[in-house]
C-alpha positions in Angstrom: 6.1 6.7 9.3 6.4 3.5 11.2 7.6 0.1 9.8 7.0 -3.1 11.4 7.8 -6.8 10.8 4.4 -7.6 11.8 2.0 -9.0 9.0 -0.5 -6.3 7.6 -3.4 -7.6 9.8 -1.5 -7.7 12.9 -0.3 -4.2 12.1 -3.8 -2.9 11.5 -5.0 -4.1 14.9 -2.2 -2.3 16.6 -3.0 0.8 14.5 -6.6 0.6 15.5 -5.9 -0.1 19.2 -3.6 2.9 19.5 -5.4 5.3 17.1 -2.2 5.8 15.0 -2.6 8.9 12.5 0.8 8.3 10.7 1.4 5.7 7.9 2.7 2.2 8.7 4.4 -0.1 6.4 4.5 -3.8 7.0 7.8 -5.5 6.5 7.3 -9.1 7.3 10.4 -10.1 5.2 12.5 -7.5 7.0 13.7 -5.8 3.9 13.5 -2.3 5.4 14.3 -3.3 8.7 17.7 -4.8 7.3 18.5 -1.9 5.2 18.5 0.4 8.3 20.3 -2.2 10.3 17.6 -2.4 12.9 17.3 -6.0 13.9 17.8 -6.9 17.6 20.9 -8.4 18.8 20.0 -12.2 18.0 18.6 -11.0 14.7 15.4 -12.5 15.1 13.1 -9.3 15.6 13.5 -5.6 15.1 14.5 -3.3 17.9 12.2 -0.1 18.6 14.2 2.4 16.7 13.7 5.9 15.4 15.5 7.1 12.3 15.0 11.0 11.4 15.3 11.3 7.8 16.2 14.7 6.2 14.5 16.3 3.3 17.5 15.2 1.1 16.8 11.7 2.0 20.0 11.1 4.4 19.6 9.8 7.9 20.1 12.6 10.1 19.8 11.1 13.4 19.2 7.6 15.0 17.8 6.5 18.2 18.7 2.9 18.3 16.7 1.9 21.5 13.6 3.8 21.9 11.7 4.1 25.2 8.2 5.5 24.5 8.1 8.0 27.3 9.5 11.4 26.4 10.7 10.2 22.9 8.6 12.4 21.0 9.8 15.5 22.8 13.5 14.4 22.2 12.8 13.9 18.5 11.0 17.5 18.3 14.0 18.9 20.2 16.6 17.2 17.7 14.6 18.5 14.8 14.6 22.1 16.1 18.4 21.8 16.7 19.2 20.5 13.3 17.0 23.0 11.6 18.5 25.9 13.5 22.1 24.4 12.7 21.2 24.0 8.9 19.4 27.4 8.8 16.1 26.2 7.7 
């Protein structure tokens, strides 16, 4: 799922524009963003980050500064690597 500091109506335009098929959570008060420590250096906006959360609810891997190109492949490779390591 995605989390964005944008208001729901802005977020919906983004979802529609890019035909996103995963759930998005609007976090304009930045409660979730702060809980994950994902604010940008100046603390005003959030950085584009990815957090891989394991089935037990723990953060298994963090990509703190995401560049879109190739990122999905990197996430899939990490999931495979962690799954092999954990035997699941």
